[in-house]
N, C-alpha and C positions, 0 to 999 in steps of 0.2 A: 136425187140423193145426195151425192157428192156437192152438188151446188149447193145445195140447203144447208149442209155442214158446215161446209167453207164459210156460208154466209154468216151462221151461227157463231162460229169460233170467231171472225171479223166482229160482230156485233160484241161478243162479250169481249173483245180485246179491247176495243173503242170505250167500251164503259169503264174498264179496270183503269185505262190511262187517263180517261175523263176525271176518275176518281182520284187518283193520283194528283192530276194536276189542281184538281180542286182543295184536296188537303194541302198542299206546300203553298196555294194561294191565300187558305186560311190561314195558316202561319203568320204569313205578312199582314192580312186585316186583324187578327185578332191578337197581336203579339203583345198590346197593353194587357188585356185580359187576361192572357197567361201569365206575363210577370205579375199579376197582381195576385193571381192565384197561388204563384210560386212563393211569393213573399208571406203569404197567409200560413202556407204549409211550413213555411221555415220558421213562421212567430212559433207556432204549435210544437214543431221539434226543439227549438231552443228552449220554450217551456217545458217540455217533457223531460229534456236534457238536465234541466235545473233542478226540475224534481226528483229524478231518479239520484242525480248529486246529493241531495238534501238527505236522502234514505241512505247514500251510504255514507256520508258523513256521522250521520247516527249510528249506523252500523261500525263503523271503525271506531267511534268513542266509547261502543260496547265491546272492544276487541274482536269482533267477528269479522269474517274473513269474507270478501266480497266473490261472487260466483264470477266464475269463468265467463260465461255468455254475457253477464251484465258489462265485464271490463270490455269485451270484445265490440259490445255496442256501443258502449262509449266512445271507444276509439274510432270506430266508423262514423257515430254521430259528427264528432269532434272536427274528422277529417273532412265529412261532408260539408259542414257549418263554413269550415275556414276557406276549403277550396271550390265549392261550387257557388257560393256567393258572390266570392270574387270573379268569378268566369262570367256569372250573370251582370253582374256591376260590369263589368269590362264590355260586354257586348250591348248593354244598355247605352253604354257611353259612344259606341259606335254608331248605334241606329239613331242617334240624334243628330249625328253629322248629315249635312245635305249633299248632292251630287249635284253635277253640272254646275258649278260655280254657286252652288246654296240653291239652285232653284228647284229641283226636286228632292223627294226624302229620299234615304237609302233603304232601298227596299231588300236589298241582298242582307243587310244587317239588320234589318227588323225579322226576317225570316228566320236568319240564325238564332237571334235572341228568343223569339217565340218556341222554335222547335227545342233549344235547350231546356227554358223553362218549363215545357210539357214534359220532358224527360226527367227533369229534377222532382217534379213534382210527384210522378210515378215513385221514383226513388224514396222520397222523404215519406210517400206513403206505407212505404214498405216497412221503414224505418220506425214509423211510429206504430205499425201492427208488431213488429218483434219487440217493441219497447213495453209491451204491457207484461210487467213481471208481478208476479205474486210477492216475492222477496227478491231483494237483492245482495243478501248474505246470508252467512250462515254461522252458528257456533263452531269456531274452531277451537281444537283441543292439542295443538303441537306439544311435543315433547318441550318442558321447560328448556330455555337455552342455559348452555352450561356457565355458572356464574363464577364470578370469583371465589375463593375460600371465604368461608363464613367469618363473620365480622370479629368474633373472638376467638377463633381457632389458631392454637400457635403448635407448630409442628415440633412439639417437645420429643426427645428420644423416648420418655416413656408412654407418650401417647402413639408414636410410630410403632414400637411393639403391639399395642394393641389392634392399632389399624390394620397393620400386617395380618393379624391372627385373625381378623374380621374377613377382610379380602380372600385369606387362605380358605377360612370357612365358607364363605360363598363361591368358591371354585370348586367343593368338593360335592362330587356328584353323588354322595350316598347321605348329605344331608339335606332336608327338606326345610328345617325351622332351627334358627340360630338365635340366642339371647344375649342381650348385653345388659349388664346390670352395674349398677354402683350407687354410692350414697347421693341424695339431694343435693344439687349444686357443683356435682364431681365433673360434669362436662358430658353427660353421655348424650344428649341431643345435638350440643355443637360438633361431637366427635362424629355422628352419624350422618349431619348433615354434608360433612366433607367425604365421608364415605361415598354417599350417594352423589356428591360431586364428580368424583373420581371415575366412580364406577359407569355414570354417563358418559364421560371423557373419553374413558378406553372402550365404551361399547359392549361391556360385560354381559348387559341385559338389552334386549328390544326395548324393555319399557320398565319403567322405576317409577313407582307409586308411592305416595306417602299418606297417612291418616294419624291424628293423634287421639288415642283412646279415654284418657283422663280416669280419675277414680269413678267416677260415675258415667260409663259408657252409655252412649246413644247409638243404638244398632244404624239407625237410619241415616244419622249424620256420617257415621264412618263409611257407609254404603255409598252415600251421595258424594263425600270426597272421593273417594277411589274411582266412581263412574264419572266424575267431572274431569278426572284427569285422563280418563279413557275416551272421554266425547261422546258418554255414553248417558241418555236421558233415562231416569227411573220414573215413570208417571204412574205405574201401577202403585197401588196402596198395600196389598197384603205383603207382609213380611217373607212368606215363602216364595210369592212369584218375584220381589224384589230380590231375593237372595239367590233365585235360580236363574233369574235376567243376567246378574252381576257374573256370576260363575260361568255362564255360556260366553259373555263376552272377554271374560279373563281367559279362559281356554282357547281362544282364537289366539292369543299372546304365544309364539313359540318360546320365548323366554321372558321372564318377567318376575321383577324384586318388589314384593310390598313390603313396605316397611310401617310396623305399627309401633309408636311410639308412647310411652309413658302408661305401662299397661300394670295396674295394681291388683287384678285378680283375673281368675281364668276367665279367657273370651273363647266362646265358641264359632270359629272362624267357619266353621260348616253355615251355621246362622247368619252370618255377615254376608257368605258366599263367595269365600275363598276357596280355593282348591288346597287340599293338603295330600301331600304323598303322593306315590310315583302312580298309586291306583286312581288319581283324578288328574294332576298333572305333574308329569315328571320334569317340566321346565318352568314351574313355578317356587321360588325360595320367598320365604318370611322371614324379616329379620324385626326383631323384639328387644324393646327395652323396657327395663325395670328397675325399682329399687331392690326388690325382693327377688332372690335367686329362685327360693320355693317357688316361687308363682311361675319362674319359667321352666324349671325341672319338672315339678309335680301337678301343675296345673294347666300347664300349656304344653307338654311334654317335649321341650327343645333338649335334643340330644346332644347340643354343643352350647355352653354357657361361656362368656368371656367376660372377666371383671374390668372395669374402668376404675381403678384407685385415683387416690390423690397424687399430684403432681410430686417430684422429687423437689428437696429443699431449694438446690439451686435452680431449678427450673420457677417454682415459685418466687424465689427472689428475683429473677430476672421480669418476670411477669409484673409484678408488683411494682418494682421502677417504671417499667413501660407505661403501666395505667398512671402512676403518681405522676408522669411526666419528668421525674426528676432522678439524677445519677448519685444523690446523697454523698458529695464529696467531703464534707468535713465530718470530721469524728463524733460528732455528738447526733448531729441529724442522721448519720449511717447508723448508729447504735439504736437510735430510737426506731428508726423504719424497720432496722433488721428485728426488733423485739415485736413490732406491730406484725410485720409479714410473719414471723411465726406462729403469732397467735391465729393466725387465718387457717393453721392447720392444714394446708395444701389444698383446700378446696378451691376452685378457681372462681366460682361465684363468689365465694368472701373476699378472696385476694381483690378482685376488680371491684368489689362494691365498696371495700373499704379505701384503698387506693384512691378511687374516684372523688370520695368522700374527703379525703383531705388534701386533694390536690391542690397546690397554691397556699395551703392553709401555714400558718406562721407556728412556731415551735410549741408555744404552750398548747396550742389545738393537738399537736403529736404528741404531747406528753400526756394529756387528759385521754386520747384515745388508747395509749398503750396501757396505762391504769384501767381503764373500763374494760379493754379485751382480756388483760391477766386476772382482773379479779371483779366480774361483773355482780352488781347486787343481786340479791334473790328477789328483792321487790321492785326494783327499776332496772329492767334487763336491758340497759341501752348499748351495752358493750358489744353484743354479737349484731351483724347487720339484720335490719329487719326481713330481706328476703332468706336469709341463710337460718336464721332462726324459724322462720315458718317452713321451709324446707325441711328442718330437722323435726319440727314438732308434728309435721304432717305424716313423716313415717312414723313416729311413736304414737300417733293418732289410730294410724292404720293398723296399728298390730292387733293381732286377731282377738286376743283375750284378755281378761284382766289381769290374768297372772303372769302374762307374757310382759305387759306394760310395768307390773308391781317388779317383775325381775330386772327388767331394763332400770328403773331407777334404784332399786339397791345395788346394781352395779354401778351406775353414778356414785352412789353414796360411797361405796368401797373402795374407790380409786379409779386411776388412769390403766393402772395393769393390776389384774385380779388372776389369784388362783381359783380354778375352778374349785375345788376342795374348799376352799373359804366362802366362797359364794354359797354353796349348798349347805352347808353348816350352820350358815346364817338363815337361808331360807327356811331350813328344816324348822330351826329354833323359833321364827317367824311364824311359822305354821301357814305358808305362802301356797301349799299345795294340798289339792284334795284330790281322792282316790288313790294315795299312795301308802303303803302299811311298811315299807322297808326301807334302811338306808339305801340298799341297792337301788330300789324304784326311784328314790329321791335322785340319786345320782343320775340316774339316766333320764329322769324327766328334766333334769336342769341340763343336763349334756344338751338333750333334744331344744331347749330353748334358748340354749347359748347358739347352737347352731340357726336355729331361726333368726335369732338378733344379728348374727353374722350376714346372713341371707338378705336381711333387711339393710346391710351396710350399718349398723348401729354402732355393732361390735365389729373388732378386727383379730385377724389370727398374730398371736405372739410368736417369739422366736422358738418358745418349747408348746409342745401340745398340751401340756397341762394347765396351759392359761391363757387370757385373752388381753386385749388392750383396746382402747378407744381414744377418739381424737379427742383433744382439749374442747373443740368448740362443740363436739357432740355431748360431751360430760357438762359443759356448762351450760346448756339449754336443759339436759338432764336435771340438774341440780335445780334449777329455776322452776321446773316443772314439779318436780319432787317438792321444792318449798313453797310451792303455791299450792300443790294439792295436797300434799301428805305432811305438810308442815316440818318437812326434813332440814336439818341444817348440817352441812358440811364445811369446815373450815378447807381454806387452800394455804398454799405455801403463803408464808408472810402475814396472815391473818392470825390475831391475838384474840383467844378466846373469852379473855376479859371484855371486849369490845362488844360481845354478843350477851352478856349475863345480865340482862334486863328480864324483869319478873315476868312479863307478858310473855316475852318469846319461850322463856322456859316451860311456861305453864301450858302453852300449846304445842311444844315440841313433843313431837312422836319418835323420830330418830335424830341422834345426833353422833357425828364423827369428828374426832380431833384428832384425826391419823395425819393431817399436814400442817397442821396449825401450830402454833407457838403456845405450850402451857407449862408456865413458870411455878405456878401455885395453884392449888384447888381450893374452892371455897369450902367452909365448913360443910355446907350441906348443898345439895342441888334439888331444887323443887320441883321436880317434872314429872306430874301424876298422871300422863298419858304416855309417857316413854316407853318403848318398845326394844330399843337398840341404843347401845351407847358403846362408842367407839373411842380407845384412846390408847394411841400409841407414840410416843415419843422417841425423838431419834436415838439411836444406840451410842453416839458421840456425847448425850448429854448424861448427866447424872440420874440415878434412878429418881423417879417422882414418888413422893410418899403420898397416900390417900388418908385422908381423916376418917376418924373412926366412925363417924353418923354421914358420911357422904352419901351411901346408899339408902338412907332410910325413907326418903318420900318417894322412891321409885318401886311404887307397889304393883305397876304392872310390867314390869321390864320383863322382856322373855330372852334376850340376847345381849352378853355381857364380854367383850373383847378389852381386854388389856395388856398392853406389853411395857418392858421396862418400868415396871412399878417395883416398889419396895414395900411388902407386906410386912418383912422382919421385926421391925421393932413393935409392933404391936398385933399380932395375928387374929390372938383371940379376941380383941375387940371390935374388928371389923364385921360386921354382919353383912352377908349377902342376902338380897331378895329371894324368897322362896318362890317365887314365881319363874323364876331363871330355866329355861330348857337348854339353851347353849350358853356355857361358861369357859371362855377361853383366857388362860394366865399363862402367856408363851414370855419367854425370855424375862420372868419375873424372879425376885428376891423372896420365896415363899416361906423359908425357915420350916415351922410346924405348924401345917394346916390345922386347923380347930375349926368346928362347926359346919364343915362341908357335908356331913351325914343328912342336915335338916334339908338340903335342897332335892325334895322328893320327886319334884319334876322334872329333875335336870335330864336330859337324853345325851347331850354332848359335851364333854369334858376332855379339855388339853392342857397337859402341865408341859409340853414340849420346849425343851431348851432351857428348863428353870434350873434353879439351884436345889432342887429338892434331894431329900437324902432318903427318907422312909416314907414310902407308902402310905396315907393313913388309914388306920382301919375303916375309920366310918364311910370312906369310898364302897365298901362293902354293903352299905346300907340302900346305895343308889340303884332300887332293883329297876328303876325305867332307864337305867343308863345303855345307850346304845352304840355309843362311841368312846372309846378311851385312849388318848395320845399319851403316851410317855418318852418317845422318841428322843435322843440326843440330851439326855440328863444324866452328865457325866457323874454327878455325886450320888446317884440313885444307885442304894446297894442292897436295900431292905424291901422286899414285899412280903409284907404278913400271910402267913397260911389263909387260906378260906376267903380272901379277899376278892381275888378273881374269880373263883367257882361261884362266887354268890351272885354274880354279874348275869343272872339267867338270860337277860333279854340282849346282852352284847353282842353286836352285830361287828363291829370292828375294833382290831385291836392294834396299835401300833407302839412296837419296842425297838426299833432299830437302834444302834449305837449307844446302847447301854450295855453295862456288865452287871450282870446279878447272879450271884452264886446260887443257882437252882439248886434245890434238893439238900441244902445246907443248914445247918443249925436251924435258926428261926425264918429260915425262909421259905416260901412258896415251891412247892414240886411242879413239875412240867406237866403231870399227870391232871392239875387242875384245869388245863387248856381243854382236854378232852370232855370236859362238862359242860362246856360252853357250845350248847347244840345250836345255837342260830346264828354262830360265827361263821363270818363269810370274806372277812378281810383280815389277813395277819401279816405283820411285819414284824420280823424276831431275829436276833442274832444269837444263837447257842456257841459259847466256844468249846464245849466238849462234845464231839460227837457220841461219843461214849453212853451219855446219859440220857439220850433221846429216848424216850419208852417208844415201845411198838405202838402202832398205828396212832401217833399223835396228831398226825393231818387228815382231817375229814376230807370226804369227796365233795362236801359243801362249800369247800373254800373255792371262790372264784378270783379272787386278787390274792396275790400274797408276794411276798418278797423273804423267803427264808435263806438264812444264811447259817450255813452250820460248819463246825471244827475250825477253830483259831479264828485272827481278828481279819475281817476282811476289810478292802477299801471302803470308805462312806459311797452309801449308794446315792448315785446320781437322780438328781431330779426326773430328767427324761428317759431313764431307765424303764422298761415295760413292767407293769404292775403283774406279770406272771413271771417271777425272776427265781431261780433256785440255784443258788452256790453251795458247793458241795467239797468237803476235805473227807473223805471216809476212804479208808482202806479194803474197800470191797467192790465187785463188781455192781452194776446197777442192777444186774438180774437178782442180786441176792437182798435188796431194798423191801422194806417191808410193803404191804399194801398201800397205804398212805402218800409214801414216797413215789410210789408208782403211778398213783393218781395225780401228783403234782408233775410229774414227770410227762405225763400225756397231754397237759393242757399248757405246758412250760412255752414261754415265747423268747425267754433268755436262760442259756445253761451253762455253769462255770463248773467244771471240774478241775479239780487240782490235787496233788501229791497223793493219788492213786496207787500207793505202794501193793507190790504183790499183784496187780491188776494188768492181765495180757490184752483182755478184750473188754472194751466198756459195756457194750451191749451185745451179749452172746446169744441170748434166746428171748428176752423180753423184748415183745412187739416189736420187732426189728421194722417192720414195714410201715408201722403207723404210729410208733411212738415220737416221732418228730414232724407231726402234719401242722402243729402250729409254732414252730420253732424257727425263729427270727435272727437269733444271735448264738453262737456256739463256740465257746473257749474251753479246751483242753491244754492243760499246762502240768508241767514238773511231774510227769509219772514216768519214773525210770527204768520200767519194766515192761511199758505197755507196746504191743506189738500193731494191736488193730483196732479200730473204733468201733467197727460193728462186723459181725460176724454173719454171712449173707451166702452160705454154701447153698442153699437151696434156691435162690433165686434164678428165675430166668428172664425174667423182664427189668426194666430200668428201676432204679432205685433213685428216686425223684426228691430232693429237698424244697419243694417249691416256695416255700415263705422265706428261705434261710437269706438274711439280707449281711451279715458280718460272720465271719470264721477266723480263730487263732488255734493254730496248732504250736505250741512253744514249750522247749525243751522235753523233747521226747526222742531219746537219743537210739532206741530201738524200734521204732515204729516202722513197720514194712510198707504197709498201706492203709488207705481209710476202712476198706471194706476188706475181710478175707475172703477166700476163695478156694476151695480144696483144685478146682481144675481151671484155674486161670490160665489163658491162651490169648495170645494177639497174633492173627494171623494161623499159620497150619501148626504152630510149634508152640509147647507150654513154653512159659516163662519161669526162670528160676527166681526165688525170693529177693533175691539181693537186685535182681532187673525190673522188680515190679515198679510200676508207676504209681504214685500215691493214691490219684483219682483214676479209675479205670473208666472203661467205656460204657459201665452201667450206670455210671454217677451223672446227675443232672443238679445243675444249681443254676436254674433259668435268672432269679432274683438277684444272686449274690454280687454284692457291691464292694465288700470289703475283705481280702483275703490277705492274711498275716502268718508265715510259716518262719519258724524262728528254733536255731536248734536243733534239726531234725536232719537224718542220715540217708534220707532215699536218695536214689542214683537218677530217676526221674521223678517230675512232677506228675505230669499228665501221660498220657496212652497219645498215641499220634492221631487217633480219631475225635479227640475231644476236642467239643466246640460250643459247649454253654455257658459262656462266660460274657455273653453279648452285653449285661449290663454293669460289667465288673467297672470301678472307679479308680479303686487304689489297691495296687499290687505291694505287698512289702516281702524281700526274701532276705531272711539274716542268717548267719552262721549257719549255712546248710552245706558242710564241707564234701559232701561226695557230688553234688551237683556239677555236671558240665556243660549242660546248657539249660535254658529256662522254658522257652517257648520255640515252637516252629512258626517259620513264616506264614503257613496257612492259617495257623490260630490266632497270630497276631493280627490278621486281618479283622477276625472277629471282635477285637478289642476296641470298636469304634467310642466308646465310652471313657476310656482310662484315663484320669487325670492325674495321679500320682504313682509313680515307678520307682521302687527303691531297692538297690541290691547292695549289699553290706556282708562282709568278712566270710566270702564262699572262696574258699582257697582253691578248690580245683575247676571252678568256673572259667572255661575257655571263650565262650560266646553269650550274648544275652539269645540271641535269634537264630537259629540255623536253618539252612537251606534245606528243602526235602527235594526228591528226586522228582521234580514236577516241572510244568513248562515255566519258562522265564516270567512270564507276565503275574504268575500265581504267586512267585518269590515278592512281590512286592509288599514292602510293608506301610502300613496306614495308622498312624497315630493322631487324628485329627483335633482330640481333645485333650491330648496330654498337656500338663501345664508344669509339671515339675519330674526332673528326672535326677536320680541320688546314686552314684555308683563308688563306693567307698571300700577301699582295703580288699579287692579283688586282684591279687598279685600276679595270676596265670592268665588272665583277659588278655586277650591279643585283638579283638575286634568284636564291637557290640552286636553287629547283625551283617549279614549277606545281603546280596539283591539290591533292587532299587527303590525308590520310594515314590508313590503317589503324590500328585501336586499339593493336596493341603496336609500332607504330613507334617508334625510338629509347627504348625503354622499358629500354633496358642502357647508355645513352650516358654515361660517366663521364668523358671529356675532351673539352671544346670549346675551341677555338684559333681566333680569327678577327680577322687585323689587316692593315693595308694595302689595305683593301678600300672605300675611301673613297664610292664609288656606291653600296655596298650598303644597301638600304632595309629590308629586314627577315631574321630568320635564320628563326623558326619563327613561326605564327600566334599570336594572342594566348592561345588556349585551350589549346596545347602544354604549359604549365609544369607541369601535374599529372603528365605522362607521363616528366618527367625527373626522376624521384626519387633515381636513382643517381649524379646528376651529381656529380663530387669537384672537377672543377678547370675553370674557366671565365675564359679570357683573350680579353676584346674590346676592341681598341683603335682606335676610328674613331668618327665625328663624328654622320653622317648617318643613324644607327638611327631606324626609327619604331616599329617592334613588338618588342618584347622584354620580356617578362614572367615575371620570375624572383622573383617575390614568395612562392612557394611551395617554392623551392628552397635547400635551406643549403649555402654554397659557401664 
């Protein structure tokens, strides 16, 4: 068995040796066949490589990303082709060489060549199998590269403030949706491009996607745009499935910013598939842009909105020069270019468009552009650049109602700056509203519409609350639309009315405003059968314009007539006003004796304010439809015949301030007549003698009032609230009648003076509720007054939550603002002469302006008083018993204080005193203080103790100190470097030891 096994083993070994020898011999014999097979395979591989490369080229042209395995295969193939072909070629060259002096073939080289060729064929086969790709690339959606700033973006200071506000909102974890709004052409989209660029640069979000919504949003396109940015393909067809798939994809992003540009109306983000709010995705922020703030706040529920306004004048000029490629060195070219730039109204789109259009143009082209922009033709509106015109007109077309469009066009006709009351009296006369029955409802409707127009950026806030303004370009476009659609004619500065007096124009005209144009003489008659509104206001520097007797005869349908600086006195009886009138404004006119006014049975608004009228015509009593009568500021008006006012049963608003009428005397009306005006809701009146005021003269129905009682008061300012009460009455408020108390409860501004014999202003009447609406409180010249209010029974805080300003002046015996039987501070009761003016019960969280003058309290606040965080102005004058003003801990709360004035406080030794607390708590901080004035404080030795925070006084620009002969120092020696904003320094005394101003330019 062992021998047989050994034999088998030997036999198998011999067979193996034989096969191996046979294989090696075959390499030598078949070397040509193996090489040919290699060459064929290599050709196939090269062809496959070229085919794959063609697919790669196509993919790259389509911005697709090459798959990693394809790249690796290509590298291996390229290496194989380059290396293996060369090796085989080298072996072929060797195999061709002969051995033994060229007599025998080179068997060894042929063997090596054949073996190498066979091995490479196997390797090539493997590469060919691996190269069977379905696709060589895929659609890649990498985050867009961080590009340079947008082409037209300029880093203006005004834009930087808005930019910073947007970034701050994006980092606020409590905000999910932020809205940015502004007029068309103001640069919202350009600004947001820069926001997106910088957000990407600092990696504030993991992903940033953007889609444009437009006026007619296409949900599928918005979805596709967002999905494309995320590398998502929405192949499903139904809206719900598309939205759900996009929602799930967006939720995978940990932090994502979604920018939705150009929103015109509410967009359902859930319908799109965008997660909104913490309940869906607390890492998702939505940034919106719109021309209309209301769309953002009301329809999109954005909790934060940011206005992009026009650029500043200097910024506009710099941009204009850059776009025009000209520095305008010559005086003439600079003057022209400045006018053209101003006409662009600060709109970047207008500036860029106009400047580029005039680039390299000669002087006549600039002059022509200047004329076109300043006085565009209503029919050929070439003055405004087409993109700007289109942007403004689109905003107009998108206004939601016909009423709103009409109000906007009326605003344009009335002027650049318009008082809201002027707008609504014209609108009421034109019957532009439906569904309103009272003047108050009309006013509220107008206020709402003005707010809507501001939200659409067609109107702008003015410097006072009761008026608004608009950009020149916006008004020019509005006038063009009004001329085209409503046949309106509004002259501008420099226009001459005579140039427009052609018959066809007058026949078609529905509205004419000569408010700004030049009118030297009027025609005998103006034939305007369709005219509904006529305004003519000459400038006050011109002489009064006379009107021909028949001027209005052919204005049969006119509803609103507004005339100013017109002289009717030569022949008032011969001038006949159209009976169709609903609104008649004759302000600043010479009226003489008005005759025939009683014929105007449709009249609802009549204003004779600032005219020279002396006697109110009895015929006015026949105007039973009258709802508003304005008589304010008529210095010559002395007689109002009895029964005239009481006949105006529908009168809702009566304005009679700054006139001196001897009520209840001789042939004059009695104040009791006002009690018969049951519809009266607005009253502005000044009554010199408080004793003649009848009981319950004032009704609970009064919603708006400016009532001045007792002596002559300073003229009411336009910005004063429309619930103002000013009283000089020798009695406590508790003793006033019910009507006065009704006014007190609603008053926003209250002035009390010369309260002789009064010790407590408010003793029992509604102490806790009477000042709920109060914004301004002024108490002056009450020689016996001890307290403003009595609150003996109060246990909790007394909060004046709406109070903005307070003045207490010439109250020599004032003990405290609030009386109390058991006033304590700490464990002990406080004697009256040591009581603080404001105790711990008092709260003034919104107080901005506090003035204390000629009062003799020893302390202003209790030590724990700390509710003045919004105070911006503090004035202390003639308070002779004060030794200090505020504690260091309280001073820390005055972070918004801008003006601090101390005058004639003879006992004052320090402005701020140190409390017995830690040194860190004694530091003073006035980071917003701009003006500091200390005058005639003879015993003042130092202004404050303690140290200063780093930003203390950094904004101080005015410092005045005089009459403080004992003052040793103002600031420590190391303070000068913080006072770099100081512009005015006046120091007039001799004992100063520390004052280092070497680093300050004054």
